[in-house]
N, C-alpha and C positions, 0 to 999 in steps of 0.2 A: 351322130357318130364318129368316135377320135378316130383321127388318119393314123395310118401303120407309124407313121415316124412319133406319135404323142404315146402310142401303145408302148412302142420298143425304150422309147425312154423311161415310163414309169415301170415297166417290167423288167428292168435292167439297172433299175436305178442303183441297186446295189453294186454292179457292176463297175459303176462310174464311183460310188463309195469306196471300195476296195481297191480301185487305180489312183485315185486321189491321194488313201491311206498311202499305197506305194510309194507315187511322187515324193510326200510329204517324209516318210522313211529313208526314199532312196535320199534326197536333200541334204538329210540330218547327219547319211554315214559314209558320205563323201565330200563334206563340206571341204574338210580337212585336206581331202584327197587335191580337192582342188585347190586348195591355196598352196601345194607344196608342186603345182605342174611346172613344167622348167618355163623359162622366161618367155617363152611365148604365146604361153597362156595367163602372164600377167598384166594383160592390157582389157580394159573394160568389155569392149567389142567380143575381144577372144572368149571373154568369160560366159560373156552371154551367149555366143555361140555355144558354147558346150552345154550350158544350162536349156537349151533349145532342143540339144543332139539328146539329152534326157527324155524331154518331155516329147519327142517323135518316137522315141524307143520306146516308153510307154507305151504311147498312142499305138504303136501297129502289136505292142504287146495285148494291149485288149481286144482290138482287131481278129489277130490270130487267135487267142481262146473263144471269143465269139463266135468265129466264125466254125468253130468243135459244137457249139451249143444253141446255135439258135437256126430258125427253118431259112430259106432265099428271101421268103420277103423282108423278114426281118434284119437281114445282112445287108441285105440294099439299101434298107434304112438307115440303119449305125453307117453306113460308110457316106449314105447322103447326109446324114447330121455330122460325123465327124468330119468330115471334107474342109478344111477352112476355118473349124470351131474350134474355140478352145477345148484343153482336155477337160475340163470340169464342166457338165451340161448347166442346163439354166435353172433352178430349181421353181418344181411347182410347187406354186401356192396350193395350201392344204383346200380350201375354198373353190378352186378352180379344180378341182379333183375330184370332189364330192358334190351331189351323190351321183355315182354311176348309174347308168341302164343298166339295166339286166341283159348279162351278155351270158350267151350258152356257152356249157362246159368245154373249155378247149380240150381237144384231141392230144391225151399225155405222150409224147415221144418216149419210147422207151431209153432208160440210163444207159449213159455212155460208158463202156469200158475204157479205162483208160491203162493202152497197152504200150508196151517196147515201140510199137510203129508209129505211136499217137506221140511219141516225147520225142524221139527220132525226127519225124518229120516238124513238128513244132520248132526243135531246137535249129534244124534247118532255117526255116523260113524267117528265126530271129535273127542268125548270123548272118545272112544275106542279106537284111533288109537296108537301105539306105540308111534309119537310123545310127545303127549299130557301127556300121561304115564310117560315120562323122564322128563318132565319140569318142574319148581319150583314148589312147593305148593305153592299156593296163602293162607296168614293167614286172616281169617276175623278177621277186626281190631274190638274193640268193639266200641260203639256209643262214640262220642265226648261229655265231658261232658258238660254238660248245665251253661251257665254264671250266674244262680241264685246259683249256688250248690259254688261260688265263692265268695257272699258276704262276707260271715266272713274271708278269709285270706285277700281280697280288706280293710276289715274294720283293720285288724291286721296290713295290711302293710301301709296303712296312719299312724299309731300309732309309726309303730318300725321304719319306715322311717325320720321319724318329720322333721324337720327342718335343712336345711343346715349350717355348721361354718358358722361365721364372715369371710370378705373377711381379720379382720386385725389378725385374731384366731391367737394364739401363739404355739411353738413345743408340750408344753402338751396337750392342748385342740386339736389340730392335730393327735396326737399320738389317742386319747382317740376315735374320732371318724372314725380314718382308724381300731382301733380293732373292733369298734363295727360296721361298714359296713363289715367286711372280715367275721365277728363273723356271718351279714347275710344271705351272701352267701353259709357257708356252713350251715348253719341250717335250709333254708327258699328255696332253689332252688328245694329239692325234691319234695315240697308241691308244689308250682309253678307248675313244670311240670306236674302234674295232674289237673290242674286245666283245664278250657273252652281255647282254645288259646290266645284269647283276654287279657282275664286276665295273663295269664303269660307274655304275649305280654307288658304290662303295666308294670307291675310291674319288669320282669327285666329290660325293659328300666330305667326304674326310678333310680334302685340301680346300673346301669352301669353310667346314667350321674352322680350321688352323687359321684361315687369313682373315676370318672373322674376330678370331681371337686376338692378331697382333692387331688387326685395326682398332678392337675394344682400347688394351694395353697402352698403345699411339696418343689414340683420343685423351686419354688419362694423365696423360704425361705435356698436352700438348705439341705434340709433334707430328703439326699438320700437314707437315711435306711427304710425311710416309704414306699418307690418306691416298695420294693421285697415285701411285701405281698399285696400292691394294686395289683400289675401285676399278683400275683397268683390268687387272686379274679375277675380279669377279662379275668383269662385263664378259668376258672373254670367255667365263666360265658356265655363264648364263646365254652365249649364242652355243655354247657346246652342248649345253642341254636339251636346246630347241631344237639341233642338226641331228643329235644324236638321239634324244628322247628314251634316255634311258628309266626315268620315273621320278617324281617330285623330290627334287633337293631343297629341303627347310635349309635358308640363308642365305638365297641369293638376293633377295628380295631386302629391300635398304629396312623396311619396318618391319623384317622380322624378326624375334627377340630369343635366345637360347630356350631349347625346350627342356633340357636337364637342369638347367637353374645358372648355369654359364658356359660357354664356346666350348670352354676347355671338356667340360664333362659332356656335353653332345659331340665332341672329336671324340674321348674313348670309347663312345658307342659307336662311332662308323670305325674305327679300330677296331672294334669286338666284332662286328660282320663282316668285315676285312680278313679277321683269323679265321671264322665260322665258312667262311667260303673258301679257304684255303684250305681246309677240312675236307669241305665237299667234294674237293680235287682229288680226280681219284691218284693213288699213289705215284705208279708210274709214270703220271703227267708232271709231278715234281721235281723243281729244278734240284740240281747239285747242291751238297751242303756249301755254306761260305767257306773260300780258303781261311783258315784260323788265322792268318794275317789281316786280312779285311776283318774279319771276324771284332779282332781286336781295334781295330781304327774303330769300326763301326757302334761298340762299344763305349769304347772312350769320348767320342762324339756325344754317344746319346748321355753318359755321364755327366757329363759338364751340362748338356741342357737339363739334368734335374733329375735324372733315372732314379729309382728308389732302390736300395737295400734289396730287399725281397726280389724283386724282378732281377736285379743283378744277379743275384748268387745262383735262380733259375740259369740264367744265362750262361753262366760260368759254369753251371753242370754240364750244360749240353756241350762248350767246349771242349771241357775237361775230355768228353770222351769222346768226341772227336779225337782226339789225340794231342792236344795240347798238354805239354809239362805244366804242372801245377809250380813249382819252381824257375819260371820264367820269369825273368822280369821284368816284362812288361804286364803279365797276369798279376805277378805279386804287388805292385804299386797300383794296378787298375782296382783292385780288391780291398787294398789295403784299409782303406777310409770302411770302409764297410766290413769290418770283420768280426763284429758281432752279431752279425747277419748269416754268416756261412753256416748254417748249420746243416747237419746230415754227413752221411759216411764217405759221401762222393767228395765232400769239398775238403775232408779232415785234411789231406796232405797240403791242401794252400793255405789252411787256416795254420799247418808246423811250417809251413814257407813263409810266411809275413812272421811268426814268433823268430825264427831262427835269422832274419834280416831285421829285426828291432835289435835282438841279441846283439848282431853283432855289429851295428848303430853303435848300441850303448858301450861297446866295449871299446871301439875306435875312440869314442867320446872319452873315457876314460882314459886312452894312452894317449890322447893329443895333452896337447898344452891347457895348462887350469886357467889359466887369463884366457884363454881364448874362449871357454863357454862360463867363464865366469858372469853372474848378473851384472848390472852397472849398480854402481851404489845409486842412483837417482832412480832406480826401477819402481816406477809408477805401485805397484800393487804391494809392496813393504808392507804398508800399515793392512794389506786382508792376510798376511800370510804370516806375518813377525807374530809368535807368542801362541800358535793357533795348536789346538790337538786335530793331529791326521793318520786315517786308515786308509790303508792302501787294500785293491781288490782285486786277485785277479795275480796269477801264476803261482810258482814257489816263493814264498820269504825268499828277501838276498838282506841281511843285516846291514851289507856295506853298504849296499846301493840306498837304503834305507838312511844311512847315516849322512850319506853325500847328501841327500836330499834335505836333510832337517838343514844340514849345513848352508846350503844354498838358499833354503830360501828361508832362514832363519826360525823354522818351526819350533815347537816347544817340543813336542814329542810325536813319534811316527811309529805307528804299529801296520804292518803288513798279514792282513788276514790270511788264515792257514786255511786254504779249502774256501770253495762256496758254494757247499751244501745250503739245503734249505732251511734249516736250521739254522746255520750262521746266518744267513742272511737275513731273516726274520729277527734276529738277536740285534744283528747291525741296526735295522730298521726302529727297533724298539730305541737304540743310545741315539741315534737321530733325534727322532723325536722327544727324547727326556730331555737334548741340551747338553749331552755327556761329551759330543763330538762338534768340531767346527768345519770340517772336512773331509769331505769323502771322494777319493779318486780312484778313479774306477778305468783300469787298463782294459782298451776296446779290444784290444786284438788276445786278449786273454779270458774272455767273457762272453758269454752268450749274451743275444738278444733279450731272454727273457731275466738274465741277472738285471743287465742295466738298466731293465725298465721296472723292474721293483724296486731299485735304490730310487730312484727318476722319478718314483711315482710319491715318496715321502715329504710329504709339507711338513717343513719344519723352518721356525721363527731363529733357527741362531745356525743351522746347522746346511753347509753348502754342498751340493753335489757336483763334481768337474767330471768331464771326460779327457783322459789322455791319451794318444795310441800307443805307448810306451813311459816305460821307467825310468828312460833318458832325463838328466837335467830340461835339454831344450824340448823335448814330447814333453813335459810335466808345466814349462813354463808357458808353452805355447795352449794348453787346456786352459789352466788358470787366465790365461788371458782372455780364453773365448768365455768362459761360463764367468767367474767372477766379473765383469763387467758388466755381461746379461744380468745377473743377477743383482748388481746396485742399479742397474735401470727400473 
């Protein structure tokens, strides 16, 4: 006849299995929590004590549950087995358990109805037990910051990170960029760590991609000294990620390669995420628009860093809607190199202001001493201009200006195309292909981006397209020097 203890072990083996499973689950869920406890639990002995407290808590839980479902004899037997024994009972081999002698049918106990009183009593037993008292205290964390509260930091991040350096940036430009990005890592991570995790994730990921980009550019140029501060900034970001847990940030490991083909492409993806998060913020939480003077300063820095024409045009529309005058010299000078990208009625006053500025400069050039604007006799590109057939595209024809250009560059003939309709541009393209023209000078401020693209898209062995800011001798000379040298290369 088997003892009460053995019967209890067999009849309640499923309970031990569930308690064992609970222990494994508890360990898995709280392993990371144990790792992050304060310094007092960072020793081996203290960690073992904490784990033992968890085991004791599970044992007390099992005892409390069994007390509700076992009879008096089984409770005593279970307590006898549990006292001083490991949490998991010894496994009973199948051979030892079979065959069992015939047993009288046990009297079935009535089902236990789980009531609020039972749950309350069980909770009281657990909370007052010695094991729970020795368990690590779980500190209630403050509520997660709302995304709306991150609007200002997201907007500031867009301005602070700006545009990446150009692929051909020199050592001085890269050194400046490294110093700037490392400074951001030092000054902004503390603030980002207090934001909503999504905002912290996007800004930290964007800065990581930008650092990896400059690290790659510096490595290509053999600028080993720049790798030291970049690596330090990446380590700082890695520590920040571990401390604040915003999510997995690709690029923090040295072995990571860009996910979108290049680190600049990865950075662009992060920037788009920042913009989407900013759009998700409540309109009432968005920061006030930038001061126009600050807006111009920031746009100037972004242009120097490689901002493209269409993006600048969109930013300039916002600037003008905020009340900036289209005739402001700072705006005119900023937009002038991108005049052919200034499409739409909003930017029409700015396009006119740029044309007026160019015409004023040209008139001033005419009034100045002729010797001041004359080309030197040894100008190296005379061989490329002398005797050439030229067409000027853009603006109203100016015969006196065409004559001045013909004399200055020793052109054979200068034709000023009247109007730039689709039909006339198509005819011009055919003349370029046929070889009846040598040079086509496109005046940037007087043509749309569409017209410029159509002319520069022509493939011709004999005709070269040149882009000039205006029709003055100096402006045309600069355009010729840029495009004729490039064509010769």
